[in-house]
Biopython code that builds the backbone (N, CA, C, O; Angstrom):
import numpy as np
from Bio.PDB.StructureBuilder import StructureBuilder

atoms = [
    (1, "MET", "N", (13.479, 9.747, 7.122)),
    (1, "MET", "CA", (14.413, 9.278, 6.129)),
    (1, "MET", "C", (15.767, 9.953, 6.258)),
    (1, "MET", "O", (16.787, 9.401, 5.846)),
    (2, "VAL", "N", (15.772, 11.136, 6.825)),
    (2, "VAL", "CA", (17.043, 11.806, 7.076)),
    (2, "VAL", "C", (17.863, 10.995, 8.085)),
    (2, "VAL", "O", (19.071, 10.825, 7.925)),
    (3, "ALA", "N", (17.194, 10.504, 9.114)),
    (3, "ALA", "CA", (17.886, 9.693, 10.125)),
    (3, "ALA", "C", (18.453, 8.423, 9.499)),
    (3, "ALA", "O", (19.572, 8.018, 9.814)),
    (4, "PHE", "N", (17.680, 7.792, 8.608)),
    (4, "PHE", "CA", (18.147, 6.584, 7.924)),
    (4, "PHE", "C", (19.389, 6.897, 7.093)),
    (4, "PHE", "O", (20.369, 6.153, 7.138)),
    (5, "ALA", "N", (19.353, 7.985, 6.343)),
    (5, "ALA", "CA", (20.509, 8.375, 5.523)),
    (5, "ALA", "C", (21.728, 8.621, 6.406)),
    (5, "ALA", "O", (22.834, 8.200, 6.069)),
    (6, "GLY", "N", (21.531, 9.299, 7.531)),
    (6, "GLY", "CA", (22.638, 9.540, 8.450)),
    (6, "GLY", "C", (23.190, 8.261, 9.043)),
    (6, "GLY", "O", (24.403, 8.093, 9.160)),
    (7, "ASP", "N", (22.286, 7.352, 9.421)),
    (7, "ASP", "CA", (22.726, 6.063, 9.965)),
    (7, "ASP", "C", (23.529, 5.269, 8.936)),
    (7, "ASP", "O", (24.501, 4.597, 9.283)),
    (8, "ILE", "N", (23.123, 5.351, 7.683)),
    (8, "ILE", "CA", (23.850, 4.661, 6.601)),
    (8, "ILE", "C", (25.246, 5.251, 6.449)),
    (8, "ILE", "O", (26.215, 4.514, 6.272)),
    (9, "ILE", "N", (25.353, 6.568, 6.516)),
    (9, "ILE", "CA", (26.672, 7.211, 6.410)),
    (9, "ILE", "C", (27.605, 6.672, 7.486)),
    (9, "ILE", "O", (28.744, 6.299, 7.204)),
    (10, "LEU", "N", (27.116, 6.636, 8.716)),
    (10, "LEU", "CA", (27.942, 6.148, 9.822)),
    (10, "LEU", "C", (28.295, 4.671, 9.657)),
    (10, "LEU", "O", (29.412, 4.256, 9.967)),
    (11, "PHE", "N", (27.328, 3.870, 9.163)),
    (11, "PHE", "CA", (27.579, 2.444, 8.923)),
    (11, "PHE", "C", (28.654, 2.261, 7.849)),
    (11, "PHE", "O", (29.558, 1.440, 8.005)),
    (12, "CYS", "N", (28.554, 3.015, 6.776)),
    (12, "CYS", "CA", (29.484, 2.855, 5.651)),
    (12, "CYS", "C", (30.902, 3.302, 6.000)),
    (12, "CYS", "O", (31.868, 2.792, 5.432)),
    (13, "LYS", "N", (31.034, 4.245, 6.925)),
    (13, "LYS", "CA", (32.369, 4.691, 7.343)),
    (13, "LYS", "C", (33.183, 3.546, 7.926)),
    (13, "LYS", "O", (34.412, 3.551, 7.858)),
    (14, "ASP", "N", (32.491, 2.560, 8.503)),
    (14, "ASP", "CA", (33.186, 1.459, 9.164)),
    (14, "ASP", "C", (33.271, 0.186, 8.325)),
    (14, "ASP", "O", (33.734, -0.844, 8.815)),
    (15, "LEU", "N", (32.831, 0.243, 7.070)),
    (15, "LEU", "CA", (32.968, -0.936, 6.209)),
    (15, "LEU", "C", (34.441, -1.166, 5.898)),
    (15, "LEU", "O", (35.224, -0.216, 5.875)),
    (16, "PRO", "N", (34.826, -2.416, 5.657)),
    (16, "PRO", "CA", (36.222, -2.685, 5.287)),
    (16, "PRO", "C", (36.635, -1.860, 4.067)),
    (16, "PRO", "O", (35.843, -1.642, 3.149)),
    (17, "ASN", "N", (37.863, -1.418, 4.077)),
    (17, "ASN", "CA", (38.386, -0.578, 2.995)),
    (17, "ASN", "C", (38.999, -1.458, 1.902)),
    (17, "ASN", "O", (40.182, -1.349, 1.581)),
    (18, "ASP", "N", (38.154, -2.336, 1.340)),
    (18, "ASP", "CA", (38.582, -3.189, 0.232)),
    (18, "ASP", "C", (37.618, -2.974, -0.936)),
    (18, "ASP", "O", (36.707, -2.152, -0.848)),
    (19, "MET", "N", (37.818, -3.706, -2.016)),
    (19, "MET", "CA", (37.008, -3.509, -3.214)),
    (19, "MET", "C", (35.515, -3.692, -2.917)),
    (19, "MET", "O", (34.695, -2.894, -3.370)),
    (20, "THR", "N", (35.164, -4.714, -2.177)),
    (20, "THR", "CA", (33.763, -4.995, -1.873)),
    (20, "THR", "C", (33.167, -3.908, -0.988)),
    (20, "THR", "O", (32.078, -3.403, -1.263)),
    (21, "GLY", "N", (33.880, -3.550, 0.071)),
    (21, "GLY", "CA", (33.401, -2.514, 0.977)),
    (21, "GLY", "C", (33.216, -1.183, 0.278)),
    (21, "GLY", "O", (32.225, -0.487, 0.504)),
    (22, "GLU", "N", (34.159, -0.831, -0.564)),
    (22, "GLU", "CA", (34.063, 0.441, -1.283)),
    (22, "GLU", "C", (32.927, 0.419, -2.294)),
    (22, "GLU", "O", (32.161, 1.379, -2.381)),
    (23, "TYR", "N", (32.806, -0.658, -3.056)),
    (23, "TYR", "CA", (31.759, -0.734, -4.085)),
    (23, "TYR", "C", (30.368, -0.666, -3.456)),
    (23, "TYR", "O", (29.561, 0.194, -3.809)),
    (24, "TYR", "N", (30.097, -1.574, -2.527)),
    (24, "TYR", "CA", (28.760, -1.624, -1.942)),
    (24, "TYR", "C", (28.506, -0.441, -1.007)),
    (24, "TYR", "O", (27.374, 0.027, -0.886)),
    (25, "GLY", "N", (29.556, 0.037, -0.350)),
    (25, "GLY", "CA", (29.404, 1.213, 0.495)),
    (25, "GLY", "C", (29.024, 2.440, -0.314)),
    (25, "GLY", "O", (28.113, 3.175, 0.066)),
    (26, "ASN", "N", (29.712, 2.668, -1.422)),
    (26, "ASN", "CA", (29.389, 3.810, -2.282)),
    (26, "ASN", "C", (27.982, 3.701, -2.854)),
    (26, "ASN", "O", (27.237, 4.680, -2.890)),
    (27, "GLN", "N", (27.631, 2.508, -3.296)),
    (27, "GLN", "CA", (26.294, 2.296, -3.858)),
    (27, "GLN", "C", (25.220, 2.529, -2.795)),
    (27, "GLN", "O", (24.193, 3.150, -3.067)),
    (28, "LEU", "N", (25.464, 2.030, -1.591)),
    (28, "LEU", "CA", (24.508, 2.186, -0.499)),
    (28, "LEU", "C", (24.366, 3.651, -0.091)),
    (28, "LEU", "O", (23.260, 4.113, 0.192)),
    (29, "LEU", "N", (25.469, 4.375, -0.061)),
    (29, "LEU", "CA", (25.401, 5.804, 0.267)),
    (29, "LEU", "C", (24.491, 6.551, -0.711)),
    (29, "LEU", "O", (23.704, 7.404, -0.301)),
    (30, "ARG", "N", (24.599, 6.234, -1.991)),
    (30, "ARG", "CA", (23.768, 6.908, -3.001)),
    (30, "ARG", "C", (22.303, 6.517, -2.880)),
    (30, "ARG", "O", (21.423, 7.377, -2.872)),
    (31, "SER", "N", (22.043, 5.209, -2.785)),
    (31, "SER", "CA", (20.644, 4.764, -2.773)),
    (31, "SER", "C", (19.938, 5.121, -1.467)),
    (31, "SER", "O", (18.725, 5.328, -1.467)),
    (32, "ALA", "N", (20.669, 5.196, -0.357)),
    (32, "ALA", "CA", (20.038, 5.525, 0.922)),
    (32, "ALA", "C", (19.896, 7.029, 1.135)),
    (32, "ALA", "O", (19.028, 7.468, 1.890)),
    (33, "GLY", "N", (20.727, 7.809, 0.487)),
    (33, "GLY", "CA", (20.619, 9.263, 0.606)),
    (33, "GLY", "C", (19.527, 9.844, -0.271)),
    (33, "GLY", "O", (18.922, 10.860, 0.073)),
    (34, "SER", "N", (19.276, 9.210, -1.390)),
    (34, "SER", "CA", (18.291, 9.699, -2.354)),
    (34, "SER", "C", (16.865, 9.811, -1.804)),
    (34, "SER", "O", (16.205, 10.811, -2.087)),
    (35, "PRO", "N", (16.355, 8.846, -1.038)),
    (35, "PRO", "CA", (14.973, 8.952, -0.561)),
    (35, "PRO", "C", (14.699, 10.200, 0.275)),
    (35, "PRO", "O", (13.638, 10.809, 0.144)),
    (36, "ALA", "N", (15.627, 10.580, 1.118)),
    (36, "ALA", "CA", (15.425, 11.773, 1.944)),
    (36, "ALA", "C", (15.281, 13.010, 1.059)),
    (36, "ALA", "O", (14.414, 13.853, 1.291)),
    (37, "LEU", "N", (16.128, 13.109, 0.056)),
    (37, "LEU", "CA", (16.075, 14.259, -0.843)),
    (37, "LEU", "C", (14.809, 14.258, -1.693)),
    (37, "LEU", "O", (14.164, 15.295, -1.849)),
    (38, "ASN", "N", (14.457, 13.114, -2.235)),
    (38, "ASN", "CA", (13.260, 13.030, -3.065)),
    (38, "ASN", "C", (11.980, 13.188, -2.259)),
    (38, "ASN", "O", (10.990, 13.715, -2.767)),
    (39, "PHE", "N", (11.989, 12.736, -1.004)),
    (39, "PHE", "CA", (10.805, 12.907, -0.171)),
    (39, "PHE", "C", (10.581, 14.390, 0.124)),
    (39, "PHE", "O", (9.443, 14.856, 0.181)),
    (40, "GLY", "N", (11.663, 15.113, 0.307)),
    (40, "GLY", "CA", (11.554, 16.561, 0.477)),
    (40, "GLY", "C", (10.920, 17.203, -0.746)),
    (40, "GLY", "O", (10.085, 18.098, -0.617)),
    (41, "GLU", "N", (11.311, 16.753, -1.927)),
    (41, "GLU", "CA", (10.719, 17.256, -3.163)),
    (41, "GLU", "C", (9.256, 16.846, -3.268)),
    (41, "GLU", "O", (8.429, 17.631, -3.732)),
    (42, "ALA", "N", (8.926, 15.636, -2.848)),
    (42, "ALA", "CA", (7.539, 15.155, -2.909)),
    (42, "ALA", "C", (6.642, 16.013, -2.025)),
    (42, "ALA", "O", (5.497, 16.289, -2.381)),
    (43, "GLN", "N", (7.155, 16.432, -0.883)),
    (43, "GLN", "CA", (6.371, 17.259, 0.024)),
    (43, "GLN", "C", (6.083, 18.636, -0.564)),
    (43, "GLN", "O", (5.068, 19.254, -0.242)),
    (44, "GLY", "N", (6.967, 19.112, -1.419)),
    (44, "GLY", "CA", (6.780, 20.421, -2.026)),
    (44, "GLY", "C", (6.282, 20.353, -3.456)),
    (44, "GLY", "O", (6.331, 21.349, -4.177)),
    (45, "ALA", "N", (5.806, 19.194, -3.873)),
    (45, "ALA", "CA", (5.368, 19.001, -5.261)),
    (45, "ALA", "C", (4.179, 19.897, -5.590)),
    (45, "ALA", "O", (3.358, 20.213, -4.730)),
    (46, "SER", "N", (4.110, 20.294, -6.851)),
    (46, "SER", "CA", (3.047, 21.194, -7.290)),
    (46, "SER", "C", (1.757, 20.465, -7.654)),
    (46, "SER", "O", (0.718, 21.096, -7.850)),
    (47, "SER", "N", (1.822, 19.139, -7.745)),
    (47, "SER", "CA", (0.618, 18.364, -8.067)),
    (47, "SER", "C", (0.688, 17.008, -7.381)),
    (47, "SER", "O", (1.755, 16.564, -6.958)),
    (48, "VAL", "N", (-0.461, 16.361, -7.280)),
    (48, "VAL", "CA", (-0.517, 15.018, -6.693)),
    (48, "VAL", "C", (0.290, 14.053, -7.563)),
    (48, "VAL", "O", (0.999, 13.189, -7.046)),
    (49, "LYS", "N", (0.179, 14.203, -8.877)),
    (49, "LYS", "CA", (0.913, 13.331, -9.793)),
    (49, "LYS", "C", (2.425, 13.458, -9.575)),
    (49, "LYS", "O", (3.137, 12.454, -9.544)),
    (50, "ASP", "N", (2.906, 14.681, -9.428)),
    (50, "ASP", "CA", (4.330, 14.906, -9.201)),
    (50, "ASP", "C", (4.752, 14.352, -7.837)),
    (50, "ASP", "O", (5.838, 13.788, -7.703)),
    (51, "SER", "N", (3.906, 14.513, -6.845)),
    (51, "SER", "CA", (4.185, 13.982, -5.510)),
    (51, "SER", "C", (4.300, 12.457, -5.537)),
    (51, "SER", "O", (5.197, 11.886, -4.917)),
    (52, "ILE", "N", (3.393, 11.808, -6.253)),
    (52, "ILE", "CA", (3.434, 10.348, -6.397)),
    (52, "ILE", "C", (4.710, 9.918, -7.111)),
    (52, "ILE", "O", (5.340, 8.931, -6.734)),
    (53, "HIS", "N", (5.084, 10.666, -8.143)),
    (53, "HIS", "CA", (6.296, 10.338, -8.896)),
    (53, "HIS", "C", (7.535, 10.406, -7.996)),
    (53, "HIS", "O", (8.366, 9.498, -8.009)),
    (54, "LYS", "N", (7.654, 11.480, -7.220)),
    (54, "LYS", "CA", (8.814, 11.636, -6.335)),
    (54, "LYS", "C", (8.816, 10.570, -5.237)),
    (54, "LYS", "O", (9.866, 10.030, -4.890)),
    (55, "ALA", "N", (7.640, 10.275, -4.697)),
    (55, "ALA", "CA", (7.540, 9.229, -3.664)),
    (55, "ALA", "C", (7.896, 7.867, -4.258)),
    (55, "ALA", "O", (8.482, 7.027, -3.576)),
    (56, "SER", "N", (7.548, 7.650, -5.512)),
    (56, "SER", "CA", (7.885, 6.387, -6.183)),
    (56, "SER", "C", (9.392, 6.234, -6.350)),
    (56, "SER", "O", (9.923, 5.128, -6.254)),
    (57, "ILE", "N", (10.075, 7.338, -6.599)),
    (57, "ILE", "CA", (11.537, 7.303, -6.673)),
    (57, "ILE", "C", (12.099, 6.928, -5.305)),
    (57, "ILE", "O", (13.036, 6.135, -5.210)),
    (58, "CYS", "N", (11.524, 7.502, -4.245)),
    (58, "CYS", "CA", (11.945, 7.150, -2.881)),
    (58, "CYS", "C", (11.812, 5.651, -2.656)),
    (58, "CYS", "O", (12.725, 5.006, -2.141)),
    (59, "LEU", "N", (10.673, 5.108, -3.044)),
    (59, "LEU", "CA", (10.414, 3.687, -2.847)),
    (59, "LEU", "C", (11.414, 2.830, -3.604)),
    (59, "LEU", "O", (11.929, 1.851, -3.063)),
    (60, "LYS", "N", (11.690, 3.187, -4.840)),
    (60, "LYS", "CA", (12.658, 2.447, -5.650)),
    (60, "LYS", "C", (14.044, 2.463, -5.001)),
    (60, "LYS", "O", (14.710, 1.430, -4.932)),
    (61, "GLU", "N", (14.468, 3.611, -4.535)),
    (61, "GLU", "CA", (15.786, 3.740, -3.912)),
    (61, "GLU", "C", (15.854, 2.995, -2.576)),
    (61, "GLU", "O", (16.882, 2.404, -2.246)),
    (62, "LEU", "N", (14.768, 3.023, -1.814)),
    (62, "LEU", "CA", (14.738, 2.267, -0.553)),
    (62, "LEU", "C", (14.838, 0.766, -0.825)),
    (62, "LEU", "O", (15.521, 0.044, -0.099)),
    (63, "LYS", "N", (14.162, 0.304, -1.863)),
    (63, "LYS", "CA", (14.247, -1.116, -2.204)),
    (63, "LYS", "C", (15.656, -1.490, -2.657)),
    (63, "LYS", "O", (16.138, -2.583, -2.358)),
    (64, "GLU", "N", (16.311, -0.591, -3.373)),
    (64, "GLU", "CA", (17.699, -0.831, -3.769)),
    (64, "GLU", "C", (18.591, -0.902, -2.526)),
    (64, "GLU", "O", (19.471, -1.759, -2.435)),
    (65, "SER", "N", (18.360, -0.007, -1.583)),
    (65, "SER", "CA", (19.137, -0.022, -0.338)),
    (65, "SER", "C", (18.920, -1.320, 0.423)),
    (65, "SER", "O", (19.853, -1.871, 1.007)),
    (66, "ARG", "N", (17.680, -1.806, 0.412)),
    (66, "ARG", "CA", (17.371, -3.067, 1.098)),
    (66, "ARG", "C", (18.171, -4.219, 0.495)),
    (66, "ARG", "O", (18.736, -5.030, 1.228)),
    (67, "VAL", "N", (18.222, -4.298, -0.817)),
    (67, "VAL", "CA", (18.970, -5.369, -1.475)),
    (67, "VAL", "C", (20.459, -5.247, -1.151)),
    (67, "VAL", "O", (21.127, -6.244, -0.876)),
    (68, "ASN", "N", (20.965, -4.026, -1.185)),
    (68, "ASN", "CA", (22.373, -3.808, -0.864)),
    (68, "ASN", "C", (22.676, -4.269, 0.556)),
    (68, "ASN", "O", (23.677, -4.947, 0.784)),
    (69, "LEU", "N", (21.827, -3.911, 1.509)),
    (69, "LEU", "CA", (22.024, -4.345, 2.894)),
    (69, "LEU", "C", (21.926, -5.862, 3.026)),
    (69, "LEU", "O", (22.644, -6.461, 3.826)),
    (70, "LYS", "N", (21.045, -6.485, 2.250)),
    (70, "LYS", "CA", (20.941, -7.946, 2.282)),
    (70, "LYS", "C", (22.217, -8.600, 1.758)),
    (70, "LYS", "O", (22.660, -9.622, 2.283)),
    (71, "ILE", "N", (22.800, -8.008, 0.726)),
    (71, "ILE", "CA", (24.068, -8.529, 0.195)),
    (71, "ILE", "C", (25.158, -8.398, 1.254)),
    (71, "ILE", "O", (25.896, -9.349, 1.513)),
    (72, "LEU", "N", (25.256, -7.219, 1.864)),
    (72, "LEU", "CA", (26.262, -7.011, 2.914)),
    (72, "LEU", "C", (26.025, -7.941, 4.100)),
    (72, "LEU", "O", (26.970, -8.398, 4.742)),
    (73, "ASN", "N", (24.760, -8.214, 4.379)),
    (73, "ASN", "CA", (24.425, -9.140, 5.455)),
    (73, "ASN", "C", (24.885, -10.559, 5.118)),
    (73, "ASN", "O", (25.392, -11.280, 5.978)),
    (74, "LYS", "N", (24.704, -10.938, 3.884)),
    (74, "LYS", "CA", (25.086, -12.284, 3.433)),
    (74, "LYS", "C", (26.587, -12.529, 3.591)),
    (74, "LYS", "O", (27.013, -13.641, 3.900)),
    (75, "VAL", "N", (27.381, -11.480, 3.376)),
    (75, "VAL", "CA", (28.842, -11.645, 3.442)),
    (75, "VAL", "C", (29.423, -11.080, 4.743)),
    (75, "VAL", "O", (30.638, -10.939, 4.878)),
    (76, "PHE", "N", (28.541, -10.757, 5.699)),
    (76, "PHE", "CA", (28.951, -10.311, 7.035)),
    (76, "PHE", "C", (29.836, -9.062, 7.011)),
    (76, "PHE", "O", (30.836, -8.985, 7.725)),
    (77, "TYR", "N", (29.455, -8.086, 6.182)),
    (77, "TYR", "CA", (30.203, -6.827, 6.109)),
    (77, "TYR", "C", (29.569, -5.791, 7.016)),
    (77, "TYR", "O", (28.349, -5.628, 7.035)),
    (78, "GLY", "N", (30.405, -5.095, 7.764)),
    (78, "GLY", "CA", (29.934, -4.064, 8.668)),
    (78, "GLY", "C", (29.473, -4.648, 9.992)),
    (78, "GLY", "O", (29.347, -5.862, 10.148)),
    (79, "ASP", "N", (29.227, -3.763, 10.930)),
    (79, "ASP", "CA", (28.774, -4.161, 12.262)),
    (79, "ASP", "C", (27.421, -4.870, 12.166)),
    (79, "ASP", "O", (26.456, -4.318, 11.638)),
    (80, "GLU", "N", (27.366, -6.094, 12.682)),
    (80, "GLU", "CA", (26.163, -6.924, 12.525)),
    (80, "GLU", "C", (24.924, -6.293, 13.144)),
    (80, "GLU", "O", (23.873, -6.259, 12.504)),
    (81, "SER", "N", (25.020, -5.802, 14.354)),
    (81, "SER", "CA", (23.826, -5.251, 15.007)),
    (81, "SER", "C", (23.329, -4.005, 14.281)),
    (81, "SER", "O", (22.121, -3.810, 14.147)),
    (82, "ILE", "N", (24.237, -3.167, 13.817)),
    (82, "ILE", "CA", (23.833, -1.970, 13.070)),
    (82, "ILE", "C", (23.207, -2.385, 11.745)),
    (82, "ILE", "O", (22.163, -1.863, 11.353)),
    (83, "ARG", "N", (23.847, -3.322, 11.059)),
    (83, "ARG", "CA", (23.346, -3.802, 9.764)),
    (83, "ARG", "C", (21.933, -4.354, 9.893)),
    (83, "ARG", "O", (21.074, -4.058, 9.063)),
    (84, "LEU", "N", (21.688, -5.149, 10.921)),
    (84, "LEU", "CA", (20.354, -5.727, 11.116)),
    (84, "LEU", "C", (19.330, -4.654, 11.472)),
    (84, "LEU", "O", (18.183, -4.725, 11.031)),
    (85, "ASN", "N", (19.731, -3.667, 12.260)),
    (85, "ASN", "CA", (18.826, -2.548, 12.569)),
    (85, "ASN", "C", (18.491, -1.747, 11.313)),
    (85, "ASN", "O", (17.352, -1.319, 11.126)),
    (86, "LEU", "N", (19.486, -1.550, 10.462)),
    (86, "LEU", "CA", (19.245, -0.822, 9.212)),
    (86, "LEU", "C", (18.289, -1.600, 8.299)),
    (86, "LEU", "O", (17.444, -1.010, 7.626)),
    (87, "LEU", "N", (18.432, -2.916, 8.284)),
    (87, "LEU", "CA", (17.503, -3.743, 7.496)),
    (87, "LEU", "C", (16.071, -3.595, 8.014)),
    (87, "LEU", "O", (15.134, -3.500, 7.221)),
    (88, "GLU", "N", (15.898, -3.575, 9.320)),
    (88, "GLU", "CA", (14.566, -3.380, 9.896)),
    (88, "GLU", "C", (14.034, -1.989, 9.566)),
    (88, "GLU", "O", (12.862, -1.824, 9.226)),
    (89, "GLU", "N", (14.908, -0.996, 9.673)),
    (89, "GLU", "CA", (14.496, 0.379, 9.403)),
    (89, "GLU", "C", (14.077, 0.561, 7.948)),
    (89, "GLU", "O", (13.070, 1.213, 7.671)),
    (90, "VAL", "N", (14.837, -0.007, 7.022)),
    (90, "VAL", "CA", (14.488, 0.161, 5.611)),
    (90, "VAL", "C", (13.165, -0.538, 5.290)),
    (90, "VAL", "O", (12.398, -0.059, 4.455)),
    (91, "GLU", "N", (12.898, -1.664, 5.949)),
    (91, "GLU", "CA", (11.616, -2.353, 5.739)),
    (91, "GLU", "C", (10.458, -1.448, 6.171)),
    (91, "GLU", "O", (9.450, -1.343, 5.471)),
    (92, "GLN", "N", (10.610, -0.800, 7.321)),
    (92, "GLN", "CA", (9.565, 0.089, 7.817)),
    (92, "GLN", "C", (9.371, 1.290, 6.886)),
    (92, "GLN", "O", (8.240, 1.690, 6.608)),
    (93, "LEU", "N", (10.475, 1.860, 6.410)),
    (93, "LEU", "CA", (10.383, 2.998, 5.496)),
    (93, "LEU", "C", (9.706, 2.612, 4.180)),
    (93, "LEU", "O", (8.938, 3.395, 3.622)),
    (94, "ILE", "N", (9.987, 1.419, 3.690)),
    (94, "ILE", "CA", (9.344, 0.937, 2.467)),
    (94, "ILE", "C", (7.840, 0.858, 2.677)),
    (94, "ILE", "O", (7.068, 1.283, 1.817)),
    (95, "LYS", "N", (7.424, 0.322, 3.807)),
    (95, "LYS", "CA", (5.983, 0.218, 4.102)),
    (95, "LYS", "C", (5.343, 1.599, 4.203)),
    (95, "LYS", "O", (4.240, 1.813, 3.700)),
    (96, "ILE", "N", (6.024, 2.523, 4.844)),
    (96, "ILE", "CA", (5.482, 3.878, 5.005)),
    (96, "ILE", "C", (5.313, 4.561, 3.652)),
    (96, "ILE", "O", (4.254, 5.118, 3.363)),
    (97, "ILE", "N", (6.355, 4.519, 2.825)),
    (97, "ILE", "CA", (6.288, 5.195, 1.521)),
    (97, "ILE", "C", (5.267, 4.511, 0.613)),
    (97, "ILE", "O", (4.548, 5.188, -0.122)),
    (98, "ALA", "N", (5.194, 3.190, 0.652)),
    (98, "ALA", "CA", (4.192, 2.480, -0.160)),
    (98, "ALA", "C", (2.785, 2.903, 0.259)),
    (98, "ALA", "O", (1.915, 3.070, -0.595)),
    (99, "THR", "N", (2.551, 3.077, 1.544)),
    (99, "THR", "CA", (1.244, 3.520, 2.034)),
    (99, "THR", "C", (0.956, 4.949, 1.603)),
    (99, "THR", "O", (-0.170, 5.263, 1.217)),
    (100, "ILE", "N", (1.952, 5.813, 1.663)),
    (100, "ILE", "CA", (1.780, 7.195, 1.210)),
    (100, "ILE", "C", (1.390, 7.226, -0.259)),
    (100, "ILE", "O", (0.476, 7.955, -0.645)),
    (101, "ILE", "N", (2.068, 6.451, -1.069)),
    (101, "ILE", "CA", (1.756, 6.403, -2.509)),
    (101, "ILE", "C", (0.339, 5.900, -2.724)),
    (101, "ILE", "O", (-0.417, 6.475, -3.506)),
    (102, "LYS", "N", (-0.019, 4.834, -2.034)),
    (102, "LYS", "CA", (-1.367, 4.272, -2.162)),
    (102, "LYS", "C", (-2.427, 5.303, -1.784)),
    (102, "LYS", "O", (-3.426, 5.458, -2.486)),
    (103, "ASN", "N", (-2.209, 6.002, -0.684)),
    (103, "ASN", "CA", (-3.170, 7.008, -0.242)),
    (103, "ASN", "C", (-3.262, 8.175, -1.211)),
    (103, "ASN", "O", (-4.354, 8.688, -1.455)),
    (104, "LYS", "N", (-2.132, 8.604, -1.769)),
    (104, "LYS", "CA", (-2.140, 9.695, -2.761)),
    (104, "LYS", "C", (-2.895, 9.286, -4.014)),
    (104, "LYS", "O", (-3.606, 10.096, -4.609)),
    (105, "LYS", "N", (-2.739, 8.026, -4.418)),
    (105, "LYS", "CA", (-3.425, 7.551, -5.619)),
    (105, "LYS", "C", (-4.945, 7.492, -5.409)),
    (105, "LYS", "O", (-5.714, 7.581, -6.366)),
    (106, "ASN", "N", (-5.361, 7.344, -4.160)),
    (106, "ASN", "CA", (-6.790, 7.251, -3.858)),
    (106, "ASN", "C", (-7.430, 8.615, -3.585)),
    (106, "ASN", "O", (-8.618, 8.689, -3.271)),
    (107, "GLN", "N", (-6.654, 9.687, -3.704)),
    (107, "GLN", "CA", (-7.201, 11.035, -3.471)),
    (107, "GLN", "C", (-8.104, 11.481, -4.603)),
    (107, "GLN", "O", (-8.643, 12.587, -4.564)),
]
sb = StructureBuilder()
sb.init_structure("model")
sb.init_model(0)
sb.init_chain("A")
sb.init_seg("    ")
for serial, (resi, resn, name, xyz) in enumerate(atoms, 1):
    if name == "N":
        sb.init_residue(resn, " ", resi, " ")
    sb.init_atom(name, np.array(xyz, "f"), 0.0, 1.0, " ", f" {name:<3s}", serial, name[0])
structure = sb.get_structure()
């Protein structure tokens, strides 16, 4: 997730410097950076319940990032090949975190 957050930073640096680019770029930076930080907290959680809670925040933020990338994709903002790769990456991360949550709940 750290790599995803870094890739998002680099992608957002090249968004158009207009109202749309700034709004969605800022929102994407926040929602894509949060999962890496919360996943770190989930790994150090003091209980399974707390770990699930932190992982759930990661999942929510990844889903928000996915919607943001879909919006940017719809209006052709940012480098197309990078944008499409980020969409694929966020889908994979969502699946991974959802599986982690499911497995933790079954412990």
